[in-house]
C-alpha positions in Angstrom: -23.2 10.1 8.0 -22.5 13.3 6.3 -21.8 12.3 2.6 -21.7 16.1 1.5 -23.8 17.8 -0.8 -24.4 16.1 -4.1 -22.1 13.2 -3.0 -23.3 9.6 -3.8 -24.6 7.6 -0.9 -23.4 3.9 -0.3 -25.1 1.3 -2.5 -26.7 -1.7 -1.1 -24.1 -4.1 -0.4 -21.2 -1.6 -0.8 -18.2 -2.0 1.6 -17.2 1.3 3.2 -13.6 2.6 2.9 -12.8 5.5 5.6 -10.3 7.8 3.7 -7.8 9.2 6.2 -7.3 13.2 6.1 -3.8 12.6 4.7 -5.3 11.6 1.5 -7.4 14.2 -0.8 -11.0 13.6 -0.5 -11.2 13.2 -4.4 -9.6 9.8 -3.6 -12.7 8.8 -1.8 -15.0 10.2 -4.4 -13.2 8.2 -7.3 -13.5 4.9 -5.1 -17.2 5.3 -4.9 -17.2 4.8 -8.9 -16.2 1.3 -8.5 -18.7 -1.3 -7.8 -19.0 -2.9 -4.4 -16.8 0.0 -2.6 -17.9 3.1 -1.3 -15.2 5.8 -0.2 -16.0 8.4 2.7 -13.4 11.2 3.2 -12.7 11.6 7.1 -13.9 15.2 6.6 -17.3 14.2 5.4 -17.6 11.7 8.2 -16.7 14.2 11.1 -16.7 17.6 9.6 -13.5 19.3 8.3 -12.5 21.0 11.6 -12.9 17.9 13.7 -11.3 15.6 11.2 -8.1 18.0 11.2 -7.7 17.3 15.1 -8.8 13.7 15.4 -6.7 11.1 16.9 -6.1 8.0 14.7 -7.3 5.7 17.4 -10.7 7.5 17.5 -11.6 6.8 13.8 -9.9 3.5 13.7 -12.0 2.3 16.8 -15.3 3.6 14.8 -14.5 2.1 11.6 -14.0 -1.1 13.5 -17.3 -0.8 15.2 -19.1 -0.1 11.9 -17.3 -2.7 10.0 -15.4 -0.2 7.7 -12.1 -0.4 6.3 -9.7 2.6 6.4 -7.6 3.9 3.4 -4.3 5.8 4.7 -0.9 6.9 3.6 0.6 6.5 6.9 2.6 3.1 6.9 4.0 4.1 10.3 0.4 3.4 11.8 1.4 0.1 12.3 4.4 0.7 14.3 2.6 2.7 16.7 1.8 0.2 19.7 -1.4 1.8 20.7 -2.6 2.1 17.1 -1.6 -1.4 16.2 -3.4 -2.8 19.4 -6.6 -0.6 18.2 -6.3 -2.2 14.7 -6.5 -5.7 16.2 -8.8 -5.3 19.0 -11.3 -3.3 17.0 -10.8 -5.7 13.8 -10.0 -2.8 11.5 -9.0 -3.6 7.8 -6.3 -1.0 7.0 -4.8 -0.4 3.7 -1.8 2.0 3.6 0.1 3.5 0.4 3.6 2.6 1.5 5.1 5.6 0.2 3.6 8.9 1.4 6.3 11.0 -0.7 5.2 9.5 -3.9 3.7 11.5 -6.8 0.0 11.7 -7.1 0.3 9.5 -10.3 2.1 6.9 -8.7 -0.2 6.8 -5.7 -3.1 6.5 -8.0 -1.3 3.5 -10.0 -0.7 1.8 -6.5 -4.3 2.3 -5.4 -5.7 1.0 -8.8 -3.2 -2.1 -8.9 -4.5 -3.1 -5.4 -8.3 -2.0 -5.4 -9.8 -5.4 -6.4 -7.8 -7.0 -3.7 -8.7 -4.5 -1.2 -12.3 -4.9 -2.3 -12.1 -8.7 -1.8 -10.4 -8.4 1.7 -13.1 -5.9 3.1 -15.5 -9.0 3.0 -13.3 -10.7 5.6 -14.1 -9.6 9.2 -10.7 -10.2 10.6 -8.4 -7.2 10.8 -5.4 -6.6 8.5 -2.8 -4.0 8.0 -1.5 -4.0 4.2 1.4 -1.7 2.8 0.6 -1.3 -0.8 3.5 -0.9 -3.2 3.5 -0.7 -6.9 4.8 -4.2 -7.3 3.6 -6.1 -4.0 1.9 -5.7 -1.0 3.5 -6.1 2.5 0.9 -7.7 4.9 1.7 -6.8 8.3 -1.3 -8.3 9.4 -2.9 -10.5 6.8 
């Protein structure tokens, strides 16, 4: 795993959250500051060039094999039949910001509000797909 120069490595017992390329890598680095969770940007895992062209199914499958969660801002992922099947069969825990057009400030508020729930949910091995909203969570797959 390439954590990048000077990037923190996961602590023993950390749950890993693979952060999709549609979110800034800094989101993953900020997640690393929380106890029990370690964020890895897609570009740090696969390299920048590979990450840009990577199919969602590829990183969803790997996340499932490794027991990692995925953070994205692509709520449509659940509506794509191949991706939904991959999430279920690979047993991936996916957490999506529900409004990809929201400001960075609002996205930060939404993520901050749900981060403890995400950390708790990462400890369960069964798949999930949560759409994170400021006031609620829509659990398409709990």
